[in-house]
N, C-alpha and C positions, 0 to 999 in steps of 0.2 A: 206177218205185220198186218195192221189195220189199213183197210182200204179209204184213203184219205178223201177220196170223192165221196165215199157213202158218208164219211164222219162230216164232211163239211155240209153235205146235203141234209144230214138227219139233226143236225145241231146249228145251223147256219142263223136259226131265229135268235140264237142266244144274243147275237152281235148287237142286236138293237133293242133296247127295255121295251119298245113299244109293241113288238110283234106278240108277246106273252099274253097282251090284253086281248087279242084278238078272239080266244075262246069265248070272252063274255057276250052275254045276249043283254041288250039294251033293257034295263028293268028287272032283270034277273038277279036274285039274291041267294047265293049258294048257303046252304044251311049252316049254322054256326058249329065250331067244333069246340070239343072240351077241352079246357085249358088245364096246365099242371099234371096230365098223366100221359102216358103213352099209348096211343091210339094203334095198335097193331095192324090194323088194315084198313086204309082209306082208299076206295076204288077212285080212279081217275073217271071225271065226270063223262068226258067224251070218249074214253077207250076204258071199260071197265074190266078189261083183262088185265089191265096195269094196274098196279097198287103200290102202297108205300104204308110205312110206319111214320108216326108223324108224333112231334112233340112240341106243344106251344106253350111258352112259360106262363105261369098263372097270371102274369100282370099283362099278358096279351090284350090290346086293344086294337081294333082295324084304322083308329085314327092316328096311329103312329106307325112309322116304317121301321122294320125289324131285320135284323143281319139273319141270314139263314145259312146252314150247313146241310148240303145234299152228300149223303153218303151211301157208299156202294160196297156191299159184302161178296165176296166170290161165291157164297153158295146161296143169294137171293134170301139171305135172313135179314130184312129190314131193321127188325126191333134189336137187334145184337149190339150195334154201334150205339144206338140210342139208349140202351140201358147204362151203357159205361159214361154215355155224355151228359145225360139230363140234368145230374145236379149243377155241373159247370154251366150248362145252358140256363138254367133257371137262375143262378147268380147273376150270370154276364148277359143275360137276355137274348139268347140265340133261338131261332127256330130250328129244329132239326127235322131232318126228313133222310128217311132209308128207303130205298127201292127193294121191293118184295120180287121185283123180276131179273134185276141185273145179276149175271151170274157168270163164272168163267165159261169161256168157249166163244161162241159166235160174237163177234164185234157187232153185227146188224141188232141181236138181241139187247146189246149193251146201251147201244146208241138209242134205240126205240124206248127203253126203260129210262133213260135220261131224258130225251125229249118229254116223255109222257109226265114224268114228275115236276119237270120246269114248268110246263105249260100249265098243269093243273093248278099248282101251288101259286101261280101268278094270277090265276083266277080266282082261287079263292081268298088268298091271304095278303096283307100289306106288308110287302116286302122291300127293303132298303137295297137297290141294285148296284150300290156302290160297294157293299159288303156280302157279296156271294161267296161262299166258301165251298169247298169239294173236299170229301175226304173218302178213303178208301183203305182196304187192308188186302194185301197181298195182290192177287190179279186185280180186285177193285181199286187199289191204290193206282194201277196203272192206268184203269179206265179214267179216273179222277185227274191225273196228271195229263191224260192224253186229251180230254176235253179243254183243260186250262190252256195247253199249249197252242191248240188249234183255234179255239174260239176266241183267246183273249179277252174273256169278260169275268174270271175269277179274281176275287181280291187275294186268295190264297188257297193254299192246299195244304191238307194234313194227312201226311203219308204214314200207313202203318205195315211195316213188314216187306217193304219193297221200294226199290229206288226207280229213277227214270233217267233218260237221257235228255239234258236241258237242250233248247233250242237256242242258239246263239241269236242275239238280237243286236239291232244296229243302234239303237238310242243308249242312252247311259242309264236308264232306268229299266228294272227288269221287269217282266208282264206281271208278275204274281209273287208274293212271298209263301216260303215253305217251312211248315213244321214238319219233321219227321221223328217216328217213335219207332224203334226195334227192339225186339227182345235179345239179351245177351246170349241165348242158345239159338237164335234164329239163322237158319241156313243163310238166310239173305243178310246179314250182319255185315258181311265185305261190302256187299252190292251198295247198302245205306251209308256206308262211311264214304265209299267212293263217289257216290253221288253228291255227298255233302262235299267233298273237295272241290269237285267240278261245279257246283254252285258257288262256292266262295271264288274260284277263278273268273267266273261270268258276272259277278258282282250282284247275286240275287239276296235279298236279306231271307237268312235261312237259319234253321236251329234243329239240332239232332239230340232227341234224347234217347238214351239206351234206358231199358228197364229190365228187371231181372225176370226172365220168362223165355218160353220158346216162340214158334212163328203163331203169332195170335194178335188180334185187337190189343192196343195199349191199355192199361189198367185205368180206373175212374180218376186217379190222380194224376196221370200223365195227361189226359184229356182236359182235366182242370187247367194244366199247365198250358197246353197247346191253345185253347180257346182265349186264356188271359193273353199270351203273347199276340196272338192276331189282333187284340184289342190296342195292345201297344203300338203295333206296327200302324194299325188304323189311326191311331193320334198322330203318328209321324207323318204319314201322308195326306191328313185333313180328312180322312173318311169319318173319323169320328172327332168328338169335341175333346179337348185335353181334360183330364181328369187328375189332378196334382195328388191327391190322397191315393188314388189307385196306383199311379206311378211309384210313390214313395213304397207303400207296401209290395210290389211286384220286386222293387229293386233290393228290399230288405230280404225277401225270400231268396232272390238268385243269390244275394251274396252269402246267405246262410248256407245254401247248399254248396257253393266254391269252399267256403271255410271248412266245413263238415268233411269234403273230401279231402281237402288237404291235412285235416288231421288223421284220415285213415292211411295216409301215408303213399297213396297211389297220386304220385306226382303228374304224371302223363295225363289222365282223366282230370286233375284238378287244372293242370293248364288249359284244357279244353273248356273247361267250366268258365275260368275267369274271361277267356276270350270271349265265350258266347255272351257271358253277361255284360260285358263292355261294349260289343256291339247291338245287343237288346237294347241298352238304354241311351245309346248314342244319339244325342238331337233331342233327349226328354229329360235327362237328369246329368247331373255331373259323375262321369264315369272313369275319371282320371287315376283314381286309386285301383280301381279293377282292371284298366289297361295296363297300368304300370306294374301291376303284379303279374299279369301275363305276360308281359315282356321279360321280366326278370326270370320266370320258369322257363321261358322258351329257351334259356341258354344254359339251363341245368342238364347234366348229362344223362341223370334218371329220365327227364323228359325225352331227351333222343333215344334213348335206349328204349322207352315204353313205344315210340313211335315203329323203331324197327322191329319190337317183338310182336307188335300188331301185324304188321305185314308178314312177318314169318307165321304167324298163327293162320292167316289167310291162304298162304302156300300150302300150311300143313293140311287144311281143310281140303284143297284142290287134290292133295296127293293122296288122301284116305279115301277119296271119292272117285277117284280117276277109274281104276280098274272095274270096280263095281258098276258104275255108270255105263263103261263100254260095253259090260256084259249085258246089262238090259237096253242098250241100242242093238247090240246082236240080235237079241231076242226077236227084235221087230223085224228082222229079216227072214225069221221063221227057217232057219236052216236045217238041214237033216239031222243034225246033233242036238235039235233044241231041248231034249230033257237032259242032257248032260250039263249043258250052259245054263238051265234053270236050277239044277242041283248044284252047282258050283256057285252061283249068284247068292242062292239061299245059304248056302254054308258061310260065305264071306259076309252077308248082312248079319247073320246070326253071331259069328265072331266080332264084329265091329259092335253091335249091341252089348255085346257081353264086355267089350273094353270099355264102353261106357258105364256099365253097373258096377264094375270092380275099380275104376279110376277114382282116386282120392284126391289127387291134384287138379284146383279148381282150372288154372290155365290150361291144362290138358284135357279136362273134362269136358268144356264148353266148346273145344275144336271137334271132340267126337261127337259131341252131340248135334253140333250144326251139320256135320256130314252126314250122321244118320238121318236127320230130319231132310234134309236135301233129298237124298236116295229115295225116302219114303214118298216125298211129292212127285219126284221123276216117276217113280213107279206107279203112282195114282193116275198121273197125266196120261201116262201111256195107255194104261188100262182103260181110261174113260175114252183115249181116242179109239181104242178097238171096240168098245160099245157103240159109239157113234157109228162105228163101221158094221154094225151088227156081227161082230165076232166074238160072241160071248166066250167061246171057249178058251181063246188066247187072251181075253180080258181078264179071267179069272187068275190066270197064271200072275198075273202083275200084282192084281189085290192080294194075292197069297204071299207074293214077295213083300208088299207093302206091310202086311199085318206081321212077317217076321221083322221087320225094321222097327214097327212099333206095336206089340200085340194089345196095347191098351187103346187104340186108335179106332173110335167108332166110325170115323170116315172111311178107314180100310175095311174092317168087318162089314159094314153096312153095303157098301159097294161088292165086296166080294159075295156076300148073300144074294144080291140082286143077280151078279154074274151067273153064279151057279144055279139060280132059280131060272134064267132065260137058257142057260146050257141042258135043262132037264135034270139037274142033280140034285132031287129031293131030300136026301140024305145030308149032302153036304151042306145045302142051303138052311136045314132045321140048326145044323152043327154050328154054322156060323152065326144064326141068328140068337142061338143060345149065348155063345161068347159075346156077343154085341150086347144082348139083355144084362149080361152080368158086369159089362163096362160103362152102361149108361148112367148118365149123372140126371138124366130128366125122363123118368119112366113115362109121364104123360104123352111127352112129344114121341117118344119111341114108339108108343101105342098109336100114336095117330100116324106116324109113318107106316107101320105095319097095315093099318087098314087102308092106307091110300096107295102104296106103291103097287103099281098094275102088275109087276114081275111076280107078286106073290098069290094073284088071283086063284090060281090052281090049287093051292094049299090052304086058304082060307077055309075053315070048316073042319079041317082035320084035326084029330087028337093032338098032334103034336104042336101043330100050329097055334091052336088054341090055348094051348099050355104056356106057351111063350107069351101070347097076349094077354093072358090071365082071367081067361073066360072059360068057359065049358061047353062042350057040343051037347050034354046030356041035360034035358029039359025035366 
């Protein structure tokens, strides 16, 4: 669990809009930043080791205050969420900021990264402090939610692929609004659904948008929906002026989504959509028809059956994962029969992955895929914990198992190559790198990583490594 004293100390400045201004020097004018394009690396003026990706709408001018989204990626990829949000940000007038330092692991690193980007952007940019939003994916979503809960400063949180435990509040008003997005094959899908249910009970304004896909940042279309939803909520609470044409457009879009789902025959999903649409428009437009349709569907047996089926899927996912997960935990204890346990877990993972490859029924396939993905992440987290302890030998065991769960995972293969290199396994490292190269979708970034990763220092210049890099040692 995060250290709350450290959290409060690191981020207490956010509670007062005046404090970020302390970084300014009288008479100093920070250089202007280019608008309409993603700047992949803007170094913080006072902490140049901290940097962030930045997108300023093409219409940005400093004499107007702008809403801003601070995004946290679990792998410190600041540009990744901005690429998906930039078109929506351009249409709706949001500044986007993605930390290049915040990553899964130490809360101190995450808190320092958050502090740096908030301080620096407030010194450089004209920000509307009533419309500050936090976004995150996976571990980054937990960072965003944690900051929002403790600092009570954010207008809203955009969660991707992870939930959080909302803090109960005394007043009738929830501290911030929540737009959550999760892939239908995401292992955290059950967690996001349960978080959404808890938010409903606590009275938060909330919206949950499933999208077709695995554990990943939501696609651009979902980001568009999320940033538009934030605007509607801002209009409700007076943070943004009312725009009737925008309200009418969003009402039409959401009504069309609900009707399309109804035509598909999935009445449980349809009921959820009508209910969310009615909540979204409450206080902004006439939502009586949407609310009436949601109320009618709630009485339908197909909707009740859908709710039961969803809960059963969550139970099945846990059942599929339980034994393999227990085996991964057992390996942590370094028992005498470790090779036997490793072999057993490897076979179980391969068998479960095989079931996913051969399953034709969608309702079964998504459950199996969620289970496999969850086990992949569990193996990766355990492997990284071993690397942090300088135990490369055992770390590579976990990364090998992760690559069994997903042979196409660059995350698993890259970490496997690093662990093998640190363990002195030159042949195994080259093999893992060859496999990783065959799977990469970004050869340029892969080459940069090969040149930058310290674990490969002793391999650079060898014929095998140069061949993977795409260069030759011969002159």
